[in-house]
N, C-alpha and C positions, 0 to 999 in steps of 0.2 A: 385726612385728619383735619377736622375743623380747629380753628383757632380757639386758645381758651378764651370762654364767653365774657364780655365786658359785665354782664350782669348774673348774677348766682341769684337763681329765683326758688330753688327745691328746698323746701321747707327743711327736710332733712339733710341735706348737704349743709345747709347754714347750722343746724344743730350740731353737726360733725364737728365743724370748724370750731363752734363755742366751746363743746366740750375738748377739743385740743387745746385752745388757749387756755382753759381752764386747768387742764392736767397739767401743763407746762408752767403755770403761774405767769403768764402772759398778762399785759395791760391792755386798758382800753384809754383811747385819747377823747375825753369827752368834753363838748363845749355847748354851751348855753348863751345867748347872747353874747356879752362881751366876756365871760367867762371862761377860762380854757385849763384843763389840768388831766392827767392821768392817774387811773386807778388799776388796781388789779382786779380782774376779774374772778368769781370766785364757785359760781354755781350758775346753772341755768336747766329746767324741767320742762321745755317746751311752750310754756306759758310765759315765764318771765325770767329774766337774768338778773344777777347781782353782782354788783361791783361794790369794793370795799371803798365806802366814799364816808367819812365824818359827818356826823350830825351838825356839826358846827359850819362845814362847809356845804352843806344842803341848805342851811338856814342862810348862810350869806349868800347863796346863788338866788334864794328867792324861789327856788324850786315848789311846785306845787303838782299834784298829780294831774296826767293828762295833757303836761308842757312836752315838747319834742325837743330832744335832744340829739346833737349831730356827734356821731360817733365815728372814728377812724381805728381800724386794727389791723394786723398782720398775722397771718396765716401762712405757714409753710413759705415765708418770704415774699408772697403777694400781698400788696396792700389794697383794702378795701375802705371805704366809705358807707356809712348807714343811717337813718332816722329812727331813733326809738323814740317810746313814748314814756314819761315817768311815771312809775306805779308805787309810788311810796317810797317808806324805809322800814327798816328792821335791825334787828341784831341775831347774828348768825355765829354760833361758837365764840360769843364773846366780841364779835366786830359788830360795828356798826357800817350797815351797809344801803346802797342804794339800790332799788327794785327798778326795773323798766322792764318794756316788753322784749320778746324776742324781735328782731328785724324779720321783715317779709323780703328783702332784697338787700344783698350785698353789689355793691357798684366798684367794680375795679378801678382804682385813683392811678394805674401806674401802666397803662396800657401800650405807652412808648416802646417798654422793655421786650428784649425777646425772649421772654419767659412763658411759655404756655404749660411748663410742667416741670416741679421742681420736686424731687424726690424728697421723702421724708429721712431726715439724715441720723434718725436713730435705726433705722431698719435697712437701709441701702448704702451699699459701698459708694467711696466716691470714686469718681472717674477723673484719671488723669488725663492732660492734653498738653500737647506741645502747640506752637505756633511762631509764626516766623513775623520779622518788621521788612521793610523794604531794604535794609542793611542785611539781611538774612541771618540775623541774630537769632537763634534759636530760645524761647521763652517757655519756661514752664508753667503750667497753671492747672488748676482744679475746676471741672467743669461746677458751676453754681445753679445754673438752670437751662432746659433746653427748650429751643422754640422750633417753631415749624419753618420760621424764615433764619434762625441762627442759634447761637448760645450764648451765654454769659459766662465768663470766666473769673477767678480771682487768683492772682499769681501765688505759686506755692512760695515764693519768697517774699513773705510782708514786709519786709524794709526796702523793697523796691518799689518805684513809683511809676505806674503804667505809663503816665504823663511823658516821662523820660525815656521811653522805650518806642511808644506809637503816637501817631496822630491821628484826626480825625479825617476819615476816607481811606487810609492809607490800606494798601492791599497786605493780605497775612495768608497764608498757608496753615490749614487747621489740620491736625491728626487727633483723633481721639478714639481710643480701643473702647468698644462698648461690652456684649456679651457673645459668647458663642461663636467666638471667631469674627464677629461683625466688626468693621472697622470703619470710622467716619473719616475721609479724606478729602478735603473740599477747600477752595479758593473762597477767601471772604474778604470784606473791606470794614474797617473799624465803624460802627454805628454811633458808639457813647463810650464813654471810660468815666471812670470815678479815681480816686487814688489807689486803690488795689482790684479795681474792677475794669473789665471791659468787656463790651458788648460786640460780637463779630456776625455780620450779615452774609449770608451766602450770595455769590456773585452770580449771574446769568453763565457762566462757565462753568459752575458746579455741573457734576454727571447726574443727571435726572434718576438714573438707575438707583445711584448710591443715595441721592437723597429720599427715593421712593423706601428702600429698606430702613433708612434712619429715623422715617417717620411713622412707619411700621412699628420699628422697635418701641417710640414712644408711646405710641396708641398702646401695645401690650404691657408696657410700665404702668401705664394709667390705670388699666383694668386690673391690674394686681394690686395697686395701693387701693382701687376704689374697693375691691373685695376685703382688703385688711381692715377699711374703714368701716365698712359695713358690720364685720365680726367685732369691732372695737366699740362700734355705737350701741347706747343705752338709751332706748326710747324713754324710759322714765327718769332720765334725766343724770346729770354728771355725778352726783352722791351714790345714786344706786351703781353707776357706772365703775367707780373708784372701788364700791367694795366689792364688786365682781371681779376687776382686775386686781386685784390683792388677792382674791381666795385661788385665781385661776393661775397667778404667777408664784404662787407659793413662797412669798417673800421672804428673805432672810432676817432674822430678829437678831436683836443687837446684842453685840459680845462685847463683855465688859474684859477688858484685857488687863488692867489695873484697877483695884478696887480701894479708892480712897476718893476723899473731896480734898480740892473741888474738882468737881468731875467735867473732863473737857469731853464732846461728842464730836469723833471724827468721821466723817462719811467719806469712803473709798473702798475699791475694789481691789486694794493690796493689801492682805493682810501682814505681809512682810514690813511692809512700809510703816502699819499699824504698831506692830511692834517694837520696830525702832526707835520712833516717836515716843512709846511709852516709856522705853529704857531711858532715851533722853530727859522725859520729864518726870521720873518717878521719884525724885526727892520733892517735887511741889505740887503734880496734880495727879489725878486718877485719868484713866481713858478708858471709852468706849467705842466700838468700831461698829458702823451700820454699812454694809454693802448694799447700798441704797438702789433699786431698779426704777422705780417710778410710785406714785400716789404721796400722800402727806406723811412726813417723817415722822412728826409726833404720836401717828397712832402706831407705827412702829419699834416705838422706844417705850413701851408700857413699863417694862421691868424699871424703867429709870423715873419715869413720870410718878408723882403723888396722886393722890384723890382728888384734888383742886381743880384739875383741868389744866394745869402749869406744865412746864419742863422739868418738876423735880428736881432732880440732883444735878443735871446738866447746867453749867454756868458758861459755857461757851462752844460754839460750834465751829469746827474747822473744815472746809469743803476742798478734798483733794484734786487736783487736775485728773487725777487716774478714777474714772466712774465709769460705770459699767455703761449706762446709757445714756441718760440727760449730761449736758453741758453743765460746767460749773457754774457759769453765769445765771443760767436757767433755773438751776436750782436754789442758788442763792436768792432769785426774784420770788420764787415758791414761799422758801422759808420765811423771807423777811415781809413779802406781799400777802400773798395767798394765807400763810399760815400764822402772821402778826407775830413773829417771833421777837420777844423783847431782850433777847440775848446778844451780845457781842458775836456777829458772824464774820470769819476770816477766811479768805482764799489761800490756797496753797500749792505753788508750783515750781516751775524753773525759774531762774535767774534772768534769763533772758528776756530783753523789753519789760524788766519789771516796773519800772515806772507807767508805761503804758497800760501792763497789765493791772497795777493799783488803781489807776484812773477807772476802769472799765469793771473792777470789781466795786469801787465805792458807788458808781452810776447803779450796779445793780441791787446795790442796799448794803454791801459790806462795811464793815468799819477798815478794813486794812488788806494787804497781801503781804504775804511771806514767802521767801523763797524759801523752799526746802531742796532745791538741787542746785548747787551743793548743799550738804546737809551740815550747816555750822551750828553744833547744839547748844553753844553759849548764844549766839546771836538769836536764837528761833526761842529760846526759852525766854530771852529779856523781851523780846517784843509780845510775847503771850504774856508774860507776868505783867509789863505795864498796863496791857489794854484790859486785863482782868483787873487788876487795881482801878483804875478808871471808872469802869463800870461799875464796880461792886461801891467803889465810893460818892457815885452820881446820888 
């Protein structure tokens, strides 16, 4: 099996990556001369891509059609760089956008990593792993990426710092259950690490037969993922792909749990939690629930939206940590960035590492993070009430 290529030159594969970024509401890091900023990618159609960039920024940068822009993006955890040409500006669904040509080549900028294949986290189960240090301590991890020469893992205990457990070049025994009774057991050395991530490289003592089975397994997984990508791809562009996905998935419609104003939209797969929250907020708020799968949120809450193209009766959006597919942070970026939601968006989840989760939530575009586990009615009600009053009074 060949290593992941440093250059991605297939036009269809590049478009597939861009459509995945559009669907996830991801951002592009754009640079022009001394100017640099991050903007959410909105759509692509094979000829052009569009990212949300205010006209004031375009003017301030002095962009004119034909000028080259340096772009960095991340697809399935792999980092790429490319060059695109500025192709003008437009307004799409009320958002000011910058148009650019679709890149002809994506260049990997992280080839030092042991990452030839990163599974789509929405479709593939996580692979647990254990590995050791020279003190024979057993460390639990989860495989983040698979490589021909090794693996990347993250610690199961996010509070641990891998730098306290391992040293560069240290030997480690790796054990990863794969599929169909296939198990990877191999001696490795620490190639690199970060706060919660470690790259383990196979040593010469690793069994060649076992590595051969492992590499064949990776190749099979790549073929399966490539077929799924082919099924999801729309040659006509992302907007048509979104419509097709929505039709095929028979997306759930919004459910009004408590019909009163001001209305809060809760995105969760747990109807029991939605009803519990509704009972707690019933004296002050109405509540609507959407079991979001994928695609734009606003198109799935038409019963709540008015005819002006806005968000209608909705005054606040809460994203629960229990979602069917998307991660809460990715969905937040989509709503705030791609869908340009002007309403306060709050993420809700467990009390563990609350300060860290609040920081990540705000970075993703939310206004706050609220702990709902344990469920403290008065504290939750006060936080939501204060947030809504702040925005209504703005």
